[in-house]
All heavy atoms as an XYZ file, in Angstrom:
964
protein
N     -12.288    212.197    162.336
C     -12.022    212.074    160.929
C     -10.541    211.794    160.713
O      -9.700    212.345    161.399
C     -12.401    213.378    160.228
C     -12.671    213.091    158.801
S     -12.811    214.485    157.747
C     -14.254    215.280    158.104
N     -10.213    210.944    159.754
C      -8.834    210.562    159.458
C      -8.160    211.702    158.696
O      -8.679    212.173    157.691
C      -8.831    209.268    158.640
C      -7.433    208.709    158.480
O      -6.510    209.219    159.141
O      -7.282    207.764    157.687
N      -6.973    212.120    159.156
C      -6.292    213.255    158.540
C      -5.734    212.908    157.162
O      -5.536    213.779    156.338
C      -5.159    213.737    159.442
C      -5.669    214.362    160.714
C      -4.536    214.771    161.619
O      -3.370    214.790    161.153
O      -4.803    215.065    162.783
N      -5.459    211.624    156.898
C      -4.907    211.236    155.604
C      -5.929    211.408    154.486
O      -5.570    211.515    153.334
C      -4.414    209.789    155.630
O      -5.505    208.923    155.852
N      -7.185    211.455    154.857
C      -8.222    211.622    153.846
C      -8.553    213.093    153.603
O      -9.325    213.412    152.729
C      -9.489    210.892    154.273
C      -9.334    209.392    154.255
C     -10.644    208.758    154.494
N     -10.522    207.301    154.372
C     -11.508    206.493    154.557
N     -12.698    206.961    154.879
N     -11.349    205.206    154.428
N      -7.975    213.963    154.363
C      -8.261    215.386    154.216
C      -7.108    216.020    153.469
O      -5.963    215.926    153.865
C      -8.429    216.065    155.591
C      -8.663    217.565    155.415
C      -9.546    215.431    156.370
N      -7.397    216.688    152.361
C      -6.372    217.376    151.594
C      -6.956    218.698    151.131
O      -7.922    218.731    150.362
C      -5.938    216.538    150.402
N      -6.373    219.776    151.583
C      -6.848    221.086    151.167
C      -8.275    221.362    151.617
O      -9.020    222.042    150.907
N      -8.672    220.830    152.747
C     -10.009    221.069    153.260
C     -11.075    220.184    152.657
O     -12.238    220.262    153.019
N     -10.689    219.329    151.688
C     -11.666    218.442    151.049
C     -11.503    217.035    151.595
O     -10.407    216.596    151.888
C     -11.474    218.406    149.545
C     -11.754    219.731    148.855
C     -11.586    219.579    147.366
C     -11.857    220.883    146.663
N     -11.643    220.769    145.226
N     -12.549    216.359    151.702
C     -12.521    214.972    152.149
C     -12.514    214.096    150.908
O     -13.405    214.211    150.061
C     -13.739    214.648    153.035
C     -13.715    213.179    153.426
C     -13.766    215.534    154.256
N     -11.465    213.236    150.789
C     -11.375    212.340    149.629
C     -12.190    211.095    149.878
O     -12.227    210.576    150.983
C      -9.917    211.949    149.368
C      -9.066    213.076    148.867
C      -7.698    212.534    148.482
C      -6.862    213.604    147.851
N      -5.565    213.116    147.437
N     -12.796    210.623    148.834
C     -13.571    209.385    148.914
C     -12.633    208.212    148.648
O     -11.755    208.307    147.790
C     -14.687    209.383    147.873
C     -15.699    210.488    148.081
C     -16.731    210.441    146.987
C     -17.703    211.598    147.128
N     -18.667    211.623    146.039
N     -12.797    207.138    149.382
C     -11.962    205.972    149.095
C     -12.365    205.370    147.750
O     -13.527    205.391    147.372
C     -12.272    205.020    150.243
C     -13.608    205.423    150.740
C     -13.729    206.905    150.475
N     -11.375    204.862    147.007
C     -11.677    204.242    145.716
C     -10.458    204.271    144.823
O      -9.327    204.252    145.296
N     -10.695    204.369    143.525
C      -9.607    204.340    142.557
C      -8.809    205.627    142.606
O      -9.357    206.695    142.786
C     -10.162    204.137    141.148
C     -10.850    202.810    140.955
C     -11.336    202.672    139.541
C     -12.067    201.355    139.351
N     -12.608    201.232    138.005
N      -7.484    205.463    142.417
C      -6.625    206.634    142.382
C      -6.227    206.916    140.951
O      -6.359    206.084    140.076
C      -5.371    206.380    143.207
C      -5.655    206.356    144.689
C      -4.386    206.392    145.454
N      -3.968    205.015    145.719
C      -2.780    204.673    146.170
N      -1.867    205.585    146.376
N      -2.483    203.415    146.395
N      -5.662    208.090    140.689
C      -5.158    208.424    139.373
C      -6.165    209.233    138.589
O      -7.210    209.643    139.093
N      -5.805    209.466    137.330
C      -6.666    210.273    136.476
C      -7.916    209.510    136.096
O      -7.884    208.312    135.862
C      -5.910    210.654    135.202
C      -4.822    211.628    135.498
C      -3.980    211.996    134.319
N      -4.604    211.808    133.021
C      -4.012    212.084    131.876
N      -2.795    212.545    131.886
N      -4.613    211.892    130.727
N      -8.972    210.251    136.007
C     -10.206    209.641    135.547
C     -10.136    209.567    134.027
O      -9.651    210.499    133.378
C     -11.403    210.477    135.973
C     -11.613    210.485    137.469
C     -12.839    211.265    137.821
C     -13.041    211.249    139.323
N     -14.199    212.034    139.736
N     -10.572    208.487    133.443
C     -10.533    208.394    131.972
C     -11.452    209.437    131.351
O     -12.574    209.632    131.811
C     -11.017    206.981    131.675
C     -11.762    206.559    132.889
C     -11.166    207.300    134.046
N     -10.918    210.108    130.349
C     -11.724    211.102    129.645
C     -12.767    210.371    128.823
O     -12.569    209.241    128.378
C     -10.827    211.944    128.751
N     -13.864    211.024    128.619
C     -14.922    210.421    127.814
C     -14.477    210.487    126.359
O     -14.420    211.561    125.766
C     -16.229    211.174    128.015
C     -16.670    211.260    129.454
C     -17.869    210.437    129.674
C     -18.211    210.497    131.159
N     -19.490    209.982    131.456
N     -14.112    209.341    125.796
C     -13.596    209.275    124.435
C     -14.699    208.750    123.533
O     -15.446    207.840    123.900
C     -12.369    208.342    124.356
C     -11.265    208.873    125.267
C     -11.861    208.225    122.946
C     -10.072    207.957    125.361
N     -14.728    209.318    122.363
C     -15.689    208.870    121.371
C     -15.362    207.420    121.021
O     -14.241    207.090    120.656
C     -15.599    209.762    120.136
C     -16.649    209.413    119.105
O     -17.669    208.803    119.475
O     -16.434    209.739    117.926
N     -16.313    206.532    121.169
C     -16.067    205.106    120.933
C     -15.685    204.824    119.489
O     -14.852    203.953    119.229
C     -17.301    204.295    121.334
C     -17.546    204.191    122.833
C     -18.831    203.405    123.095
C     -16.378    203.526    123.520
N     -16.258    205.563    118.536
C     -15.916    205.333    117.127
C     -14.457    205.700    116.872
O     -13.741    204.982    116.168
C     -16.829    206.141    116.215
C     -18.229    205.590    116.131
C     -19.056    206.360    115.127
C     -20.460    205.793    115.035
N     -21.285    206.512    114.063
N     -13.996    206.792    117.444
C     -12.605    207.207    117.261
C     -11.662    206.195    117.904
O     -10.619    205.853    117.345
C     -12.385    208.594    117.853
N     -12.030    205.710    119.074
C     -11.213    204.718    119.768
C     -11.128    203.435    118.959
O     -10.048    202.833    118.813
C     -11.810    204.439    121.149
C     -10.992    203.511    121.999
C     -11.600    203.356    123.379
C     -10.777    202.418    124.226
N     -11.343    202.231    125.562
N     -12.237    203.000    118.401
C     -12.267    201.791    117.581
C     -11.429    201.965    116.322
O     -10.686    201.054    115.926
C     -13.718    201.457    117.223
C     -13.974    200.124    116.555
C     -13.512    198.978    117.449
C     -15.457    199.967    116.237
N     -11.490    203.139    115.709
C     -10.700    203.391    114.503
C      -9.206    203.407    114.830
O      -8.392    202.879    114.072
C     -11.113    204.721    113.864
C     -10.411    205.010    112.556
C     -10.559    203.905    111.521
O     -11.645    203.296    111.422
O      -9.581    203.642    110.796
N      -8.830    204.003    115.962
C      -7.419    203.991    116.377
C      -6.947    202.569    116.623
O      -5.831    202.198    116.269
C      -7.222    204.832    117.635
C      -7.040    206.292    117.364
C      -6.384    207.017    118.528
N      -6.894    206.635    119.829
C      -7.914    207.216    120.458
N      -8.555    208.208    119.882
N      -8.288    206.808    121.660
N      -7.792    201.759    117.202
C      -7.446    200.363    117.456
C      -7.249    199.613    116.145
O      -6.298    198.830    116.002
C      -8.552    199.706    118.280
O      -8.287    198.339    118.452
N      -8.115    199.849    115.192
C      -7.977    199.198    113.873
C      -6.702    199.640    113.175
O      -5.995    198.822    112.571
C      -9.191    199.528    113.006
C     -10.453    198.826    113.446
C     -11.626    199.250    112.600
N     -12.841    198.584    113.032
C     -14.053    199.065    112.869
N     -14.221    200.240    112.285
N     -15.101    198.393    113.288
N      -6.407    200.943    113.245
C      -5.197    201.464    112.613
C      -3.957    200.851    113.264
O      -3.011    200.455    112.585
C      -5.163    202.989    112.719
C      -3.952    203.623    112.076
C      -3.891    203.394    110.584
O      -4.921    203.263    109.919
N      -2.697    203.324    110.040
N      -3.977    200.754    114.570
C      -2.856    200.156    115.286
C      -2.667    198.694    114.882
O      -1.537    198.231    114.691
C      -3.098    200.254    116.791
O      -2.076    199.625    117.498
N      -3.765    197.979    114.729
C      -3.686    196.572    114.312
C      -3.120    196.457    112.896
O      -2.307    195.573    112.617
C      -5.060    195.922    114.394
N      -3.532    197.382    111.990
C      -2.992    197.364    110.614
C      -1.491    197.602    110.629
O      -0.731    196.917    109.936
C      -3.685    198.437    109.765
C      -5.024    198.032    109.213
C      -5.507    199.026    108.152
N      -5.878    200.306    108.729
C      -7.105    200.619    109.164
N      -8.074    199.739    109.081
N      -7.347    201.807    109.665
N      -1.058    198.585    111.428
C       0.372    198.882    111.503
C       1.151    197.713    112.100
O       2.251    197.404    111.647
C       0.587    200.143    112.334
C       0.092    201.399    111.644
C       0.092    202.612    112.562
O       0.505    202.483    113.736
O      -0.324    203.688    112.100
N       0.572    197.065    113.084
C       1.220    195.898    113.698
C       1.384    194.776    112.678
O       2.447    194.150    112.595
C       0.403    195.430    114.895
S       1.101    194.005    115.739
N       0.343    194.516    111.894
C       0.434    193.463    110.867
C       1.464    193.819    109.809
O       2.211    192.958    109.333
C      -0.934    193.232    110.235
C      -1.898    192.478    111.133
C      -3.146    192.055    110.392
N      -3.933    193.184    109.925
C      -4.919    193.782    110.600
N      -5.237    193.347    111.806
N      -5.573    194.793    110.093
N       1.547    195.106    109.443
C       2.532    195.531    108.444
C       3.954    195.341    108.980
O       4.843    194.860    108.253
C       2.298    196.986    108.060
N       4.177    195.708    110.250
C       5.508    195.516    110.843
C       5.860    194.034    110.904
O       6.989    193.644    110.632
C       5.551    196.113    112.254
C       5.636    197.608    112.296
C       5.965    198.113    113.693
N       5.045    197.642    114.703
C       3.929    198.266    115.083
N       3.573    199.398    114.485
N       3.168    197.780    116.040
N       4.888    193.216    111.257
C       5.114    191.769    111.346
C       5.473    191.202    109.977
O       6.400    190.391    109.846
C       3.857    191.095    111.886
C       3.982    189.624    112.123
C       2.700    189.074    112.731
C       2.768    187.603    112.993
N       1.535    187.074    113.570
N       4.770    191.664    108.940
C       5.039    191.193    107.579
C       6.454    191.577    107.156
O       7.186    190.756    106.583
C       4.010    191.797    106.622
C       4.119    191.301    105.213
C       3.016    191.891    104.349
C       3.121    191.423    102.918
N       2.070    191.993    102.075
N       6.854    192.818    107.437
C       8.210    193.260    107.095
C       9.259    192.454    107.851
O      10.295    192.090    107.297
C       8.379    194.747    107.413
C       7.727    195.711    106.443
C       7.836    197.139    106.965
C       8.359    195.595    105.071
N       8.991    192.167    109.112
C       9.935    191.395    109.917
C      10.098    189.991    109.339
O      11.203    189.478    109.226
C       9.448    191.337    111.370
C      10.421    190.695    112.308
C      10.055    190.867    113.776
N       8.679    190.551    114.096
C       7.753    191.435    114.476
N       8.069    192.708    114.580
N       6.523    191.054    114.754
N       8.993    189.370    108.947
C       9.073    188.025    108.364
C       9.796    188.045    107.022
O      10.571    187.134    106.711
C       7.683    187.398    108.232
C       7.243    186.697    109.483
C       6.539    187.370    110.476
C       7.555    185.368    109.709
C       6.145    186.735    111.636
C       7.165    184.713    110.870
C       6.464    185.399    111.825
O       6.094    184.774    112.980
N       9.553    189.079    106.197
C      10.259    189.183    104.921
C      11.763    189.305    105.158
O      12.563    188.654    104.479
C       9.764    190.385    104.128
C       8.404    190.202    103.524
C       7.891    191.465    102.854
O       8.445    192.543    103.036
N       6.825    191.333    102.090
N      12.145    190.146    106.137
C      13.562    190.317    106.453
C      14.179    188.999    106.895
O      15.267    188.622    106.445
C      13.721    191.377    107.547
C      15.079    191.396    108.176
C      16.176    191.920    107.504
C      15.275    190.869    109.449
C      17.432    191.920    108.084
C      16.523    190.866    110.032
C      17.600    191.392    109.347
O      18.838    191.376    109.923
N      13.478    188.276    107.768
C      14.017    187.008    108.264
C      14.122    185.972    107.149
O      15.094    185.209    107.094
C      13.149    186.479    109.405
C      13.234    187.275    110.713
C      12.207    186.759    111.710
C      14.625    187.212    111.300
N      13.142    185.945    106.241
C      13.200    184.995    105.122
C      14.376    185.306    104.218
O      15.073    184.393    103.753
C      11.888    185.026    104.345
C      10.749    184.345    105.068
C       9.402    184.496    104.364
O       9.320    185.216    103.343
O       8.438    183.895    104.852
N      14.633    186.602    103.953
C      15.780    186.975    103.131
C      17.091    186.596    103.824
O      18.034    186.141    103.186
C      15.750    188.478    102.840
C      14.643    188.884    101.896
C      14.496    190.390    101.781
O      15.336    191.133    102.344
O      13.532    190.826    101.135
N      17.127    186.780    105.135
C      18.317    186.435    105.898
C      18.585    184.932    105.831
O      19.717    184.500    105.580
C      18.137    186.876    107.349
C      19.346    186.864    108.255
C      20.406    187.838    107.752
C      18.939    187.228    109.671
N      17.550    184.133    106.004
C      17.690    182.674    105.927
C      18.150    182.261    104.534
O      19.044    181.422    104.379
C      16.362    181.979    106.310
C      16.385    180.513    105.935
C      16.085    182.137    107.794
N      17.552    182.871    103.521
C      17.908    182.535    102.144
C      19.386    182.840    101.864
O      20.097    182.024    101.273
C      17.011    183.319    101.190
O      17.368    183.082     99.868
N      19.843    184.011    102.312
C      21.249    184.356    102.060
C      22.181    183.433    102.825
O      23.237    183.043    102.314
C      21.520    185.816    102.424
O      21.431    186.003    103.814
N      21.805    183.057    104.030
C      22.640    182.133    104.804
C      22.676    180.763    104.153
O      23.705    180.094    104.142
C      22.134    182.014    106.244
C      22.151    183.320    107.020
C      23.565    183.700    107.429
N      23.688    185.071    107.837
C      23.526    185.524    109.066
N      23.219    184.697    110.025
N      23.682    186.800    109.328
N      21.533    180.314    103.604
C      21.503    179.011    102.928
C      22.405    179.027    101.696
O      23.111    178.049    101.426
C      20.074    178.636    102.550
C      19.238    178.206    103.739
C      17.785    177.956    103.394
O      17.327    178.375    102.303
O      17.092    177.338    104.221
N      22.396    180.142    100.954
C      23.278    180.252     99.789
C      24.741    180.204    100.217
O      25.576    179.556     99.571
C      22.987    181.540     99.012
C      21.733    181.482     98.185
C      21.642    182.651     97.205
N      21.684    183.948     97.860
C      20.634    184.598     98.332
N      19.427    184.090     98.222
N      20.777    185.788     98.902
N      25.060    180.883    101.314
C      26.436    180.877    101.811
C      26.853    179.475    102.236
O      27.979    179.044    101.978
C      26.573    181.853    102.983
N      25.939    178.752    102.861
C      26.231    177.378    103.289
C      26.500    176.493    102.077
O      27.449    175.696    102.070
C      25.078    176.821    104.145
C      25.069    177.498    105.511
C      25.192    175.307    104.301
C      23.830    177.200    106.344
N      25.690    176.637    101.028
C      25.901    175.843     99.810
C      27.260    176.150     99.189
O      27.977    175.229     98.764
C      24.787    176.109     98.804
S      23.208    175.379     99.266
N      27.614    177.433     99.152
C      28.904    177.809     98.574
C      30.048    177.225     99.396
O      31.038    176.720     98.845
C      29.028    179.331     98.503
N      29.923    177.256    100.699
C      30.970    176.695    101.563
C      31.056    175.177    101.433
O      32.160    174.608    101.471
C      30.721    177.092    103.020
C      30.970    178.562    103.345
C      30.465    178.889    104.738
C      32.449    178.890    103.219
N      29.911    174.527    101.257
C      29.944    173.066    101.062
C      30.640    172.710     99.761
O      31.411    171.751     99.706
C      28.515    172.503    101.080
C      27.965    172.394    102.471
C      26.687    171.579    102.500
N      26.250    171.421    103.878
C      25.017    171.577    104.304
N      24.067    171.868    103.444
N      24.709    171.437    105.566
N      30.364    173.503     98.706
C      31.037    173.256     97.426
C      32.542    173.461     97.561
O      33.337    172.678     97.035
C      30.471    174.180     96.350
C      29.068    173.830     95.913
C      28.499    174.822     94.913
O      29.247    175.717     94.441
O      27.302    174.711     94.614
N      32.924    174.518     98.281
C      34.344    174.779     98.493
C      34.989    173.645     99.290
O      36.090    173.188     98.966
C      34.503    176.113     99.242
C      35.925    176.580     99.351
C      36.029    177.940    100.021
O      35.006    178.616    100.206
O      37.163    178.303    100.374
N      34.308    173.171    100.308
C      34.817    172.061    101.111
C      34.986    170.806    100.261
O      35.999    170.104    100.362
C      33.877    171.777    102.289
C      34.238    170.610    103.191
C      35.575    170.856    103.867
C      33.148    170.388    104.220
N      33.997    170.526     99.409
C      34.077    169.351     98.536
C      35.267    169.467     97.583
O      35.969    168.486     97.325
C      32.765    169.182     97.764
C      32.650    167.873     97.019
C      32.774    166.649     97.922
O      32.297    166.681     99.078
O      33.370    165.653     97.469
N      35.485    170.688     97.080
C      36.619    170.907     96.188
C      37.932    170.623     96.930
O      38.817    169.931     96.400
C      36.609    172.354     95.687
C      37.786    172.721     94.807
S      37.793    174.459     94.349
C      38.121    175.232     95.921
N      38.048    171.100     98.167
C      39.263    170.856     98.937
C      39.438    169.368     99.234
O      40.551    168.855     99.227
C      39.251    171.649    100.244
C      39.381    173.145    100.051
C      38.696    174.024    100.868
C      40.187    173.680     99.058
C      38.806    175.397    100.702
C      40.307    175.041     98.881
C      39.621    175.895     99.709
O      39.738    177.237     99.537
N      38.321    168.681     99.501
C      38.407    167.240     99.738
C      38.935    166.524     98.493
O      39.782    165.622     98.598
C      37.036    166.673    100.109
C      36.594    166.971    101.512
C      35.226    166.343    101.755
C      34.690    166.617    103.123
N      33.360    165.999    103.330
N      38.434    166.913     97.331
C      38.892    166.297     96.079
C      40.373    166.579     95.865
O      41.111    165.696     95.419
C      38.064    166.821     94.895
C      36.602    166.423     94.920
C      36.416    164.915     94.880
O      37.126    164.195     94.195
N      35.442    164.441     95.649
N      40.791    167.797     96.151
C      42.208    168.124     96.005
C      43.056    167.244     96.928
O      44.099    166.744     96.521
C      42.462    169.590     96.342
C      41.950    170.573     95.325
C      41.219    170.303     94.205
C      42.133    171.976     95.353
N      40.927    171.446     93.538
C      41.483    172.509     94.218
C      42.754    172.846     96.223
C      41.463    173.865     93.936
C      42.734    174.206     95.936
C      42.104    174.705     94.809
N      42.601    167.085     98.155
C      43.358    166.268     99.116
C      43.424    164.808     98.674
O      44.475    164.162     98.778
C      42.746    166.377    100.508
S      42.991    167.992    101.269
N      42.300    164.274     98.176
C      42.304    162.889     97.692
C      43.274    162.723     96.531
O      44.016    161.731     96.460
C      40.893    162.480     97.256
C      39.884    162.223     98.373
C      38.489    161.984     97.783
C      40.307    161.038     99.217
N      43.267    163.704     95.632
C      44.175    163.633     94.485
C      45.634    163.693     94.953
O      46.488    162.946     94.458
C      43.878    164.773     93.513
N      45.922    164.559     95.907
C      47.303    164.672     96.395
C      47.719    163.424     97.163
O      48.887    163.033     97.119
C      47.465    165.925     97.256
C      47.449    167.193     96.411
S      47.883    168.677     97.319
C      46.455    168.894     98.329
N      46.765    162.791     97.865
C      47.083    161.539     98.550
C      47.464    160.452     97.549
O      48.223    159.536     97.883
C      45.888    161.071     99.393
C      45.694    161.911    100.645
O      46.622    162.653    101.012
O      44.599    161.835    101.242
N      46.935    160.543     96.329
C      47.256    159.567     95.283
C      48.491    159.995     94.487
O      48.845    159.363     93.499
C      46.065    159.399     94.341
C      44.846    158.823     95.029
C      43.601    158.860     94.148
O      43.634    159.372     93.032
N      42.511    158.312     94.664
N      49.121    161.088     94.913
C      50.338    161.538     94.240
C      50.082    162.436     93.049
O      51.006    162.721     92.286
N      48.870    162.886     92.845
C      48.552    163.767     91.721
C      48.366    165.184     92.242
O      47.850    165.383     93.330
C      47.256    163.323     91.042
C      47.287    161.905     90.516
C      45.918    161.499     90.032
C      45.872    160.025     89.687
N      44.512    159.564     89.397
N      48.808    166.138     91.454
C      48.593    167.536     91.828
C      47.481    168.083     90.936
O      47.620    168.090     89.707
C      49.865    168.375     91.642
C      50.988    167.824     92.524
C      49.585    169.829     91.995
C      52.292    168.540     92.357
N      46.375    168.520     91.538
C      45.280    169.088     90.732
C      45.755    170.307     89.952
O      46.630    171.056     90.396
C      44.222    169.489     91.774
C      44.530    168.656     92.969
C      46.014    168.456     92.949
N      45.182    170.490     88.788
C      45.607    171.593     87.917
C      45.390    172.950     88.580
O      46.163    173.881     88.346
C      44.844    171.536     86.590
O      43.451    171.606     86.823
N      44.366    173.058     89.422
C      44.122    174.324     90.104
C      45.275    174.673     91.035
O      45.705    175.819     91.129
C      42.812    174.271     90.922
C      41.557    174.107     90.106
C      41.176    172.644     89.921
O      41.987    171.751     90.229
O      40.046    172.405     89.458
N      45.799    173.663     91.723
C      46.901    173.899     92.647
C      48.176    174.201     91.866
O      48.961    175.065     92.259
C      47.088    172.701     93.599
C      45.861    172.584     94.504
C      48.346    172.863     94.430
C      45.897    171.430     95.463
N      48.376    173.510     90.740
C      49.540    173.808     89.901
C      49.496    175.257     89.454
O      50.516    175.957     89.472
C      49.571    172.891     88.675
C      50.016    171.486     88.966
C      50.039    170.670     87.682
C      50.377    169.218     87.968
N      50.343    168.394     86.749
N      48.300    175.699     89.059
C      48.153    177.088     88.621
C      48.457    178.046     89.776
O      49.115    179.071     89.579
C      46.740    177.326     88.089
N      48.015    177.709     90.972
C      48.290    178.558     92.127
C      49.782    178.584     92.440
O      50.347    179.629     92.774
C      47.516    178.061     93.355
C      46.016    178.340     93.362
C      45.343    177.612     94.517
C      45.763    179.822     93.476
N      50.420    177.423     92.351
C      51.852    177.353     92.630
C      52.658    178.125     91.600
O      53.711    178.671     91.920
C      52.311    175.897     92.685
C      51.772    175.079     93.858
C      52.174    173.626     93.717
C      52.257    175.639     95.175
N      52.162    178.179     90.380
C      52.847    178.920     89.319
C      52.502    180.397     89.361
O      53.033    181.168     88.583
C      52.498    178.344     87.953
C      53.071    176.951     87.767
O      54.087    176.611     88.367
N      52.412    176.144     86.960
N      51.590    180.791     90.244
C      51.253    182.200     90.400
C      50.191    182.698     89.444
O      49.989    183.900     89.322
N      49.526    181.810     88.746
C      48.485    182.236     87.816
C      47.230    182.591     88.595
O      46.948    182.045     89.642
C      48.173    181.122     86.815
C      49.342    180.774     85.932
C      49.048    179.573     85.044
O      47.890    179.113     85.033
O      49.968    179.104     84.373
N      46.453    183.506     88.047
C      45.194    183.920     88.664
C      44.091    182.935     88.287
O      44.032    182.462     87.160
C      44.796    185.320     88.194
C      45.670    186.408     88.749
C      45.488    186.577     90.244
O      44.337    186.476     90.712
O      46.486    186.794     90.936
N      43.229    182.662     89.256
C      42.071    181.802     89.002
C      40.895    182.676     88.579
O      40.872    183.876     88.833
C      41.695    181.035     90.272
C      42.709    179.989     90.657
C      42.700    178.819     89.689
O      41.655    178.353     89.293
N      43.874    178.365     89.300
N      39.902    182.052     87.979
C      38.697    182.761     87.576
C      37.951    183.329     88.763
O      37.432    184.425     88.716
N      37.889    182.577     89.867
C      37.227    183.101     91.064
C      38.207    183.032     92.228
O      38.537    181.969     92.736
C      35.918    182.374     91.346
C      36.031    181.057     91.985
C      34.685    180.481     92.305
N      34.999    179.293     93.094
C      34.152    178.469     93.586
N      32.894    178.641     93.383
N      34.521    177.440     94.299
N      38.704    184.184     92.640
C      39.680    184.193     93.723
C      39.031    183.836     95.054
O      37.886    184.174     95.302
C      40.174    185.647     93.735
C      39.102    186.435     93.064
C      38.417    185.492     92.110
N      39.793    183.125     95.883
C      39.313    182.728     97.201
C      40.414    183.026     98.199
O      41.591    182.843     97.911
C      38.967    181.239     97.237
C      37.844    180.878     96.304
C      37.661    179.373     96.212
O      38.498    178.618     96.660
N      36.572    178.959     95.615
N      40.042    183.462     99.386
C      41.022    183.846    100.396
C      41.864    182.661    100.830
O      43.088    182.743    100.870
C      40.321    184.423    101.619
C      39.678    185.755    101.379
C      38.953    186.233    102.610
O      38.414    185.442    103.357
N      38.939    187.535    102.815
N      41.238    181.569    101.166
C      41.950    180.432    101.749
C      42.837    179.725    100.734
O      43.799    179.072    101.106
C      40.960    179.443    102.352
C      40.205    180.046    103.517
O      40.690    180.974    104.147
N      39.033    179.536    103.781
N      42.513    179.832     99.453
C      43.294    179.142     98.437
C      44.699    179.728     98.390
O      45.681    179.002     98.248
C      42.588    179.233     97.059
C      43.464    178.671     95.968
C      41.268    178.502     97.106
N      44.817    181.038     98.551
C      46.129    181.677     98.551
C      46.986    181.185     99.695
O      48.179    180.903     99.528
N      46.403    181.059    100.873
C      47.140    180.552    102.031
C      47.548    179.106    101.810
O      48.660    178.701    102.138
C      46.279    180.655    103.292
C      46.014    182.074    103.723
C      45.104    182.099    104.934
C      44.714    183.508    105.306
N      43.772    183.545    106.415
N      46.624    178.323    101.221
C      46.904    176.914    100.976
C      48.029    176.784     99.948
O      48.907    175.927    100.079
C      45.640    176.207    100.483
C      45.779    174.727    100.326
S      44.187    174.035     99.876
C      44.624    172.356     99.662
N      48.026    177.649     98.937
C      49.056    177.595     97.910
C      50.423    177.901     98.501
O      51.418    177.241     98.177
C      48.739    178.580     96.790
N      50.494    178.881     99.400
C      51.768    179.206    100.034
C      52.272    178.030    100.862
O      53.450    177.695    100.839
C      51.622    180.448    100.919
C      51.477    181.724    100.142
C      51.311    182.900    101.081
C      51.064    184.176    100.305
N      50.827    185.324    101.197
N      51.351    177.402    101.596
C      51.742    176.255    102.419
C      52.217    175.109    101.534
O      53.216    174.445    101.838
C      50.571    175.808    103.287
N      51.514    174.865    100.434
C      51.916    173.783     99.529
C      53.250    174.084     98.863
O      54.078    173.197     98.670
C      50.831    173.561     98.471
C      49.569    172.863     98.950
C      48.508    172.882     97.865
C      49.869    171.439     99.359
N      53.447    175.354     98.502
C      54.697    175.735     97.848
C      55.871    175.523     98.798
O      56.895    174.966     98.423
C      54.624    177.193     97.398
C      55.754    177.601     96.472
C      55.620    179.038     96.046
C      54.857    179.117     94.750
N      54.848    180.455     94.177
N      55.706    175.932    100.068
C      56.802    175.742    101.024
C      56.987    174.249    101.314
O      58.108    173.798    101.491
C      56.501    176.520    102.323
O      55.376    175.972    102.961
N      55.893    173.497    101.347
C      55.979    172.053    101.567
C      56.677    171.385    100.376
O      57.497    170.481    100.548
C      54.576    171.473    101.762
C      54.619    170.039    102.243
O      55.438    169.727    103.140
O      53.839    169.217    101.718
N      56.345    171.820     99.162
C      56.960    171.257     97.961
C      58.458    171.569     97.924
O      59.275    170.745     97.545
C      56.285    171.785     96.710
N      58.815    172.776     98.370
C      60.232    173.164     98.377
C      61.008    172.346     99.404
O      62.165    172.019     99.187
C      60.382    174.656     98.659
C      59.914    175.497     97.485
O      59.861    175.011     96.354
N      59.574    176.746     97.751
N      60.379    172.035    100.519
C      61.094    171.285    101.566
C      61.188    169.798    101.248
O      62.085    169.130    101.707
C      60.424    171.504    102.917
O      59.122    170.956    102.912
N      60.245    169.258    100.443
C      60.232    167.822    100.123
C      60.676    167.548     98.689
O      60.563    166.434     98.210
C      58.824    167.237    100.316
C      58.419    167.142    101.754
N      58.084    168.239    102.494
C      58.321    166.081    102.575
C      57.773    167.859    103.710
N      57.909    166.552    103.806
N      61.109    168.549     97.985
C      61.493    168.340     96.589
C      60.273    168.492     95.704
O      59.165    168.664     96.168
N      60.461    168.456     94.404
C      59.322    168.654     93.495
C      58.513    167.384     93.378
O      59.028    166.284     93.577
C      59.819    169.090     92.125
O      60.525    168.032     91.520
N      57.288    167.523     93.018
C      56.355    166.414     92.933
C      56.570    165.747     91.633
O      56.208    165.009     90.992
C      54.905    166.907     93.063
C      54.664    167.512     94.395
C      55.100    168.693     94.854
C      53.909    166.940     95.469
N      54.690    168.917     96.119
C      53.934    167.858     96.525
C      53.209    165.761     95.658
C      53.314    167.631     97.713
C      52.588    165.555     96.849
C      52.650    166.491     97.878
């Protein structure tokens, strides 16, 4: 007799190892499966809602940045033609704009120092 099959005086039968599955009520198992599927669908729905909101907010940010870029392009075209846009004049004079922007302040400082070095426009 093979000693590896003997444990505690008992002879083990070859076959599956591990715990034997407990006899579970099939109706309870089916109900747990249905509940799990409902919870999975609910999590999936929440995840999709979150992603849609994220995409929407990013699209709004992109539109705002495109508008800001277009505004800067218009300002540059006007300055290339020798005109100073009223918004930049207001910034150079230190007046507050209706909607403050971070980059506009930096641009105003650069323009002010450029205007001082090249004389007034």
